C-alpha positions as a printed NumPy array, in Angstrom:
array([[ -0.005,  -0.007,  -0.066],
       [  1.832,   3.03 ,  -1.339],
       [  0.127,   5.558,   1.209],
       [  2.466,   7.842,   2.943],
       [  0.164,   9.536,   5.423],
       [ -2.028,   7.2  ,   7.269],
       [ -3.299,   9.885,   9.735],
       [ -6.802,   9.975,   8.071],
       [ -7.443,   6.297,   8.612],
       [ -8.701,   4.578,  11.621],
       [ -6.533,   2.528,  13.891],
       [ -7.927,  -0.747,  12.798],
       [ -7.21 ,   0.022,   9.271],
       [ -3.661,   1.195,  10.095],
       [ -3.109,  -1.978,  11.878],
       [ -3.813,  -4.063,   8.913],
       [ -2.589,  -1.898,   6.06 ],
       [  0.016,   0.757,   7.02 ],
       [  3.732,   0.299,   6.212],
       [  3.353,  -2.368,   3.392],
       [  5.075,  -1.751,   0.112],
       [  4.675,  -4.76 ,  -2.229],
       [  7.546,  -6.189,  -4.063],
       [  7.515,  -6.903,  -7.883],
       [  5.927, -10.278,  -7.039],
       [  2.776,  -8.56 ,  -6.059],
       [  2.228, -10.537,  -2.844],
       [ -0.874,  -9.833,  -0.816],
       [  0.446, -10.773,   2.678],
       [  3.655,  -9.087,   3.794],
       [  6.898, -10.931,   2.666],
       [  9.651, -12.126,   5.006],
       [ 13.105, -11.13 ,   3.689],
       [ 15.455, -13.683,   5.324],
       [ 18.701, -12.226,   4.002],
       [ 21.825, -10.846,   5.704],
       [ 22.922,  -8.66 ,   2.923],
       [ 21.887,  -6.972,  -0.34 ],
       [ 23.399,  -6.745,  -3.712],
       [ 24.173,  -3.278,  -5.23 ],
       [ 23.796,  -2.27 ,  -8.889],
       [ 27.338,  -0.613,  -9.04 ],
       [ 30.209,   0.518,  -7.004],
       [ 28.675,   3.859,  -7.05 ],
       [ 25.38 ,   2.834,  -5.621],
       [ 27.159,   0.998,  -2.809],
       [ 29.026,   3.976,  -1.9  ],
       [ 25.874,   6.116,  -1.992],
       [ 23.979,   3.666,   0.252],
       [ 26.799,   3.513,   2.785],
       [ 27.298,   7.48 ,   2.782],
       [ 23.509,   7.821,   3.347],
       [ 22.938,   9.946,   0.173],
       [ 20.776,   7.335,  -1.491],
       [ 17.994,   5.416,   0.486],
       [ 17.828,   1.707,   0.491],
       [ 19.036,  -1.503,   2.024],
       [ 22.554,  -2.124,   3.114],
       [ 22.902,  -4.874,   5.769],
       [ 19.98 ,  -6.495,   7.698],
       [ 21.445,  -5.413,  11.123],
       [ 19.893,  -2.07 ,  10.407],
       [ 17.982,  -2.196,   7.17 ],
       [ 15.443,  -4.979,   6.312],
       [ 12.211,  -4.711,   4.306],
       [ 10.16 ,  -6.789,   6.693],
       [ 11.445,  -5.07 ,   9.681],
       [ 10.942,  -1.655,   8.036],
       [  7.292,  -2.623,   7.415],
       [  6.88 ,  -3.369,  11.112],
       [  8.481,  -0.074,  12.012],
       [  6.285,   1.951,   9.688],
       [  3.113,   0.247,  10.77 ],
       [  3.745,   0.803,  14.463],
       [  4.823,   4.453,  13.773],
       [  1.495,   4.979,  12.105],
       [ -0.418,   3.429,  15.03 ],
       [  1.439,   5.548,  17.652],
       [  1.36 ,   8.798,  15.59 ],
       [  5.053,   8.975,  15.452],
       [  7.394,  10.051,  12.712],
       [  9.945,   7.237,  13.173],
       [ 10.344,   3.887,  14.779],
       [ 13.287,   1.605,  15.507],
       [ 12.622,  -2.083,  16.075],
       [ 14.946,  -3.932,  18.548],
       [ 15.602,  -7.496,  19.674],
       [ 13.56 ,  -7.024,  22.877],
       [ 11.714,  -4.541,  25.042],
       [ 14.611,  -4.224,  27.297],
       [ 16.851,  -3.585,  24.08 ],
       [ 14.385,  -0.827,  23.252],
       [ 14.854,   0.825,  26.572],
       [ 18.609,   0.418,  26.622],
       [ 18.793,   1.74 ,  22.965],
       [ 16.824,   4.852,  23.985],
       [ 19.076,   5.625,  26.957],
       [ 22.385,   4.777,  25.189],
       [ 21.322,   6.787,  21.881],
       [ 20.294,   9.863,  23.892],
       [ 22.233,  10.038,  27.184],
       [ 25.856,  10.515,  28.162],
       [ 27.925,  10.299,  31.29 ],
       [ 26.874,  12.927,  33.827],
       [ 23.264,  12.725,  32.649],
       [ 20.299,  12.022,  35.224],
       [ 17.198,  10.112,  34.701],
       [ 14.016,  10.492,  36.84 ],
       [ 11.945,   7.288,  36.796],
       [  8.803,   6.076,  38.455],
       [  9.329,   3.39 ,  41.2  ],
       [  6.52 ,   1.382,  39.666],
       [  8.398,   0.008,  36.718],
       [  9.406,  -3.597,  35.566],
       [ 11.932,  -4.939,  37.891],
       [ 14.542,  -5.583,  35.08 ],
       [ 14.235,  -1.933,  34.058],
       [ 14.956,  -0.777,  37.605],
       [ 18.146,  -3.15 ,  37.484],
       [ 19.084,  -1.647,  34.168],
       [ 18.895,   1.986,  35.439],
       [ 20.48 ,   1.289,  38.749],
       [ 23.136,  -1.336,  38.061],
       [ 24.123,  -0.821,  34.49 ],
       [ 23.462,   2.753,  33.433],
       [ 25.019,   3.677,  36.62 ],
       [ 28.347,   2.185,  35.704],
       [ 28.626,   4.659,  32.755],
       [ 27.844,   7.66 ,  34.842],
       [ 24.046,   7.95 ,  34.284],
       [ 22.292,   8.429,  37.62 ],
       [ 18.716,   7.548,  38.232],
       [ 16.354,   8.834,  40.782],
       [ 13.128,   6.948,  41.53 ],
       [  9.829,   8.678,  42.527],
       [  6.145,   7.662,  43.147],
       [  4.417,   7.4  ,  39.777],
       [  1.514,   9.605,  40.432],
       [  3.12 ,  12.395,  42.53 ],
       [  3.786,  15.095,  40.187],
       [  5.385,  17.312,  42.907],
       [  7.901,  14.49 ,  43.708],
       [  8.699,  14.438,  39.996],
       [  9.469,  18.092,  39.898],
       [ 11.582,  17.898,  43.159],
       [ 13.585,  15.117,  41.639],
       [ 14.457,  17.008,  38.397],
       [ 18.045,  18.474,  38.402],
       [ 19.947,  20.699,  35.903],
       [ 21.417,  17.395,  34.601],
       [ 18.113,  15.58 ,  34.256],
       [ 17.519,  14.632,  30.456],
       [ 14.95 ,  12.044,  30.624],
       [ 11.734,  11.103,  32.591],
       [ 10.675,   7.519,  32.31 ],
       [  7.372,   5.861,  33.172],
       [  5.061,   2.89 ,  32.688],
       [  1.451,   3.822,  32.843],
       [ -0.452,   1.7  ,  33.773],
       [  2.386,   0.31 ,  35.863],
       [  3.351,  -3.415,  36.334],
       [  1.836,  -4.939,  38.24 ],
       [ -0.198,  -2.441,  40.296],
       [ -1.862,  -0.665,  37.378],
       [ -1.075,   2.78 ,  38.852],
       [ -1.182,   5.652,  36.416],
       [  0.364,   9.133,  35.961],
       [ -1.335,  11.943,  34.269],
       [  0.741,  11.927,  31.034],
       [ -0.386,  15.379,  29.716],
       [  0.599,  16.947,  33.104],
       [  3.985,  15.219,  33.259],
       [  4.68 ,  16.042,  29.665],
       [  4.057,  19.84 ,  30.455],
       [  6.439,  19.467,  33.411],
       [  8.989,  17.752,  31.251],
       [  8.858,  20.487,  28.57 ],
       [  9.123,  23.257,  31.224],
       [ 12.26 ,  21.641,  32.549],
       [ 13.808,  20.812,  29.307],
       [ 13.46 ,  17.029,  29.592],
       [ 12.162,  14.302,  27.557],
       [  9.27 ,  12.218,  28.513],
       [  9.649,   8.576,  27.619],
       [  6.433,   6.368,  28.095],
       [  6.478,   2.738,  28.202],
       [  3.064,   2.055,  26.449],
       [  3.474,  -1.807,  26.525],
       [  0.287,  -2.438,  28.69 ],
       [ -2.197,  -0.349,  26.766],
       [ -0.729,  -0.399,  23.242],
       [ -1.797,   2.342,  20.819],
       [ -5.172,   0.64 ,  20.658],
       [ -5.95 ,   1.986,  24.205],
       [ -3.525,   4.817,  24.774],
       [ -1.644,   7.508,  22.577],
       [  1.13 ,   8.888,  24.682],
       [  2.625,  11.022,  21.816],
       [ -0.803,  12.682,  21.324],
       [ -0.754,  13.593,  25.109],
       [  2.687,  15.18 ,  24.928],
       [  5.205,  12.508,  25.442],
       [  8.373,  12.526,  23.391],
       [  9.141,   8.862,  22.919],
       [  7.005,   5.677,  23.237],
       [  8.585,   2.262,  24.246],
       [  7.173,  -1.14 ,  23.478],
       [  7.903,  -4.697,  24.322],
       [  6.427,  -6.179,  21.133],
       [  6.589,  -9.593,  22.922],
       [  3.51 ,  -8.769,  24.655],
       [  0.251,  -7.455,  23.269],
       [  1.619,  -6.29 ,  19.903],
       [  2.299, -10.029,  19.163],
       [ -0.515, -11.037,  21.158],
       [  0.105, -14.926,  21.115],
       [  3.494, -15.345,  22.823],
       [  5.507, -16.479,  19.806],
       [  8.506, -14.037,  19.703],
       [ 10.687, -11.617,  21.563],
       [ 11.058,  -7.976,  20.27 ],
       [ 10.808,  -4.356,  21.191],
       [ 10.289,  -0.951,  19.576],
       [ 10.954,   2.841,  20.111],
       [  8.726,   5.288,  18.405],
       [  9.105,   9.16 ,  18.33 ],
       [ 10.464,  11.914,  15.988],
       [ 12.853,  11.748,  13.148],
       [ 15.692,  13.371,  14.93 ],
       [ 15.904,  11.681,  18.3  ],
       [ 14.546,   8.223,  17.32 ],
       [ 15.107,   8.355,  13.569],
       [ 18.827,   9.492,  13.835],
       [ 20.089,   8.905,  17.556],
       [ 18.494,   5.787,  18.534],
       [ 18.694,   4.31 ,  15.047],
       [ 22.33 ,   5.187,  15.089],
       [ 22.857,   3.291,  18.196],
       [ 21.003,   0.233,  16.608],
       [ 23.147,   0.581,  13.576],
       [ 26.372,   0.431,  15.313],
       [ 25.575,  -1.871,  18.407],
       [ 23.22 ,  -4.253,  16.663],
       [ 20.262,  -5.135,  19.193],
       [ 18.366,  -5.888,  15.981],
       [ 14.833,  -7.603,  15.332],
       [ 14.916, -10.481,  13.148],
       [ 12.855, -10.495,   9.894],
       [ 10.918, -13.395,  10.943],
       [  9.954, -11.834,  14.413],
       [  8.944,  -8.827,  12.443],
       [  6.62 , -10.767,  10.29 ],
       [  5.069, -12.294,  13.32 ],
       [  4.439,  -8.958,  14.95 ],
       [  2.926,  -7.694,  11.694],
       [  0.482, -10.444,  11.883],
       [ -0.135,  -9.681,  15.516],
       [ -0.919,  -6.01 ,  14.751],
       [ -3.615,  -6.933,  12.306],
       [ -5.824,  -8.048,  15.163],
       [ -4.582,  -5.81 ,  17.727],
       [ -7.66 ,  -3.554,  18.183],
       [-10.003,  -6.636,  18.424],
       [ -7.788,  -8.267,  20.872],
       [ -7.38 ,  -5.287,  23.171],
       [-11.098,  -4.688,  23.213],
       [-11.714,  -8.329,  24.165],
       [ -8.955,  -8.269,  26.823],
       [-10.445,  -5.173,  28.389],
       [-13.934,  -6.838,  28.673],
       [-12.564, -10.073,  30.092],
       [-10.343,  -8.375,  32.563],
       [-13.193,  -6.008,  33.613],
       [-15.503,  -9.044,  34.464],
       [-12.784, -10.932,  36.458],
       [-11.79 ,  -7.851,  38.284],
       [-15.523,  -7.385,  39.564],
       [-15.807, -11.026,  40.487],
       [-12.472, -10.953,  42.505],
       [-13.424,  -7.765,  44.471],
       [-16.505,  -9.956,  45.699],
       [-14.175, -12.836,  47.077],
       [-13.76 , -12.776,  50.825],
       [-10.242, -14.191,  50.597],
       [ -9.145, -11.227,  48.376],
       [ -7.85 ,  -8.178,  50.398],
       [ -7.722,  -5.662,  47.341],
       [ -8.001,  -5.639,  43.455],
       [ -6.011,  -3.236,  41.439],
       [ -7.604,  -2.643,  38.109],
       [ -8.22 ,   0.816,  36.507],
       [-11.616,  -0.192,  35.349],
       [-12.902,  -0.523,  38.929],
       [-14.515,   2.503,  40.533],
       [-12.467,   1.55 ,  43.569],
       [ -9.175,   2.304,  41.734],
       [ -7.977,   5.761,  42.929],
       [ -7.245,   6.861,  39.378],
       [-10.34 ,   5.338,  37.636],
       [-11.273,   8.765,  36.422],
       [ -7.879,   9.55 ,  34.894],
       [ -7.871,   6.146,  33.299],
       [-11.084,   7.004,  31.633],
       [ -9.778,  10.327,  30.346],
       [ -6.398,   9.226,  28.866],
       [ -7.223,   5.638,  27.841],
       [ -9.952,   4.303,  25.532],
       [-10.037,   1.   ,  27.476],
       [ -8.803,  -0.304,  30.844],
       [ -6.52 ,  -2.97 ,  29.724],
       [ -6.094,  -6.674,  30.295],
       [ -3.725,  -6.583,  33.225],
       [ -4.864,  -6.793,  36.983],
       [ -3.369,  -7.65 ,  40.32 ],
       [ -4.92 ,  -8.737,  43.535],
       [ -3.803,  -9.057,  47.132],
       [ -4.507, -12.485,  48.762],
       [ -5.08 , -12.712,  52.411],
       [ -2.339, -14.731,  54.076],
       [  0.821, -13.621,  52.384],
       [  3.071, -15.664,  50.303],
       [  1.877, -19.103,  51.345],
       [ -1.736, -18.312,  50.501],
       [ -0.701, -16.607,  47.134],
       [  1.417, -19.7  ,  46.093],
       [ -1.641, -21.907,  46.892],
       [ -3.796, -19.981,  44.512],
       [ -1.156, -20.27 ,  41.754],
       [ -0.624, -24.022,  42.436],
       [ -4.244, -24.714,  42.203],
       [ -4.883, -23.179,  38.631],
       [ -5.355, -25.684,  35.743],
       [ -6.335, -23.147,  33.008],
       [ -3.949, -20.294,  33.704],
       [ -0.341, -20.654,  32.543],
       [  2.187, -19.898,  35.501],
       [  4.535, -17.705,  33.718],
       [  5.889, -14.173,  33.949],
       [  5.136, -13.296,  30.349],
       [  1.86 , -11.36 ,  29.596],
       [ -0.134, -10.079,  26.605],
       [ -1.065, -13.59 ,  25.256],
       [ -4.42 , -14.987,  24.211],
       [ -3.683, -17.498,  26.996],
       [ -4.321, -16.092,  30.576],
       [ -1.035, -15.985,  32.694],
       [ -0.542, -15.694,  36.464],
       [  2.504, -14.865,  38.4  ],
       [  3.765, -14.058,  41.905],
       [  5.71 , -10.646,  41.16 ],
       [  7.684, -10.651,  44.506],
       [  9.458, -13.873,  43.517],
       [  9.633, -13.571,  39.792],
       [  9.355, -10.212,  37.763],
       [ 10.471,  -8.257,  40.852],
       [ 12.483, -11.02 ,  42.601],
       [ 15.973,  -9.494,  41.944],
       [ 14.918,  -6.226,  43.658],
       [ 15.986,  -5.669,  47.305],
       [ 13.223,  -5.957,  50.012],
       [ 13.396,  -2.013,  50.253],
       [ 12.939,  -1.645,  46.552],
       [  9.939,  -3.959,  46.451],
       [  8.341,  -2.261,  49.516],
       [  8.732,   1.115,  47.828],
       [  7.065,  -0.29 ,  44.687],
       [  4.212,  -1.725,  46.585],
       [  5.115,  -5.291,  45.839],
       [  3.851,  -7.511,  48.73 ],
       [  4.273, -11.29 ,  49.224],
       [  0.498, -11.512,  48.991],
       [  0.129,  -9.884,  45.546],
       [ -0.647, -11.867,  42.372],
       [ -0.749, -10.604,  38.828],
       [ -3.084, -11.935,  36.153],
       [ -2.811, -11.033,  32.609],
       [ -6.264, -11.934,  31.309],
       [ -6.463, -13.715,  28.133],
       [ -9.401, -14.641,  25.81 ],
       [-10.617, -17.88 ,  27.459],
       [-14.093, -18.113,  29.093],
       [-14.323, -15.721,  32.129],
       [-16.355, -18.485,  33.949],
       [-13.446, -20.873,  33.647],
       [-11.047, -18.359,  34.793],
       [-13.066, -17.495,  37.817],
       [-13.381, -21.321,  38.617],
       [ -9.595, -21.593,  38.094],
       [ -8.911, -18.938,  40.779],
       [-11.696, -20.216,  43.084],
       [ -9.985, -23.496,  43.729],
       [ -7.018, -21.893,  45.121],
       [ -8.844, -19.095,  47.139],
       [-11.101, -21.699,  48.67 ],
       [ -8.056, -23.873,  49.822]])
């Protein structure tokens, strides 16, 4: 489809059509280009490609037609000018930091982020002179207090993993602009089907394509979406040189996942909402964390900046880790795995899995208790999911 501007089309159409440029073979479905390199018509053309004066493929570490189709489609969905696809979601976060930051720079990050992201910021970026301060996600005053002259980047997940806490993206973006910082939003849990951070003022959007963009747990990948300068040149330049590249096959799988993104996200929202309401009524459950519930402290904010409440929820079981593990071990339908975003429902105990490498103090600051369970609600029967949890709760 040789359409350059997809802004006039609805999201479901962009998810199916955007980014595809058919080859001379006239294929209807997007092709996979499993090649490491490309042949040039002449020495002059090779020189021009490497010099950047002529567009075109050079080497599949940083130019591949299948990967480019995925990048263009995701950029169209997020409303960005450029997208860089990476080997994983963590590679996307690291590529963003490595491409845009230098020694002496400072990050302000929410405390409520994926545990591995916390380790990346604290243990690894710190070795190269990039310091990170962590603040409560929803506390805008704490964000402002933490910003220094050296602060270059504000980083958030919203909704957060696993407590589904939110930040007002528009308000945080205004603060970032006023302080001369970039706002980076991990949009993994909403996807562009439910939330558009760039339209709310964010500068860069991060994805783990492994999750809802794929939707069936088949491949690992990531992406960075933003403007032509920062993402299209700086982050892309890091990818070109350092090589955390997405494979053509994985890009093709993600393209197939994007085709059903809108349908799946609407179904995930409906399923999770039903399960959350049921969990709130269970006497063995202390608390349920889901933005779609009126009891969620940021329910109104979620309704303003999201078009749906997502497929991720967490709940606190009375009795601590022993009781939580009984619930997990009693499941027969749900998959006991730390991944999420699948058509298959998954359940995990964050304190000993996704956030297990954090210190006790870090977990406490992030609100990760021993009784907390996270469920990424899939597309099975809600009644069967309720029965699956009821076995462990009644035990």
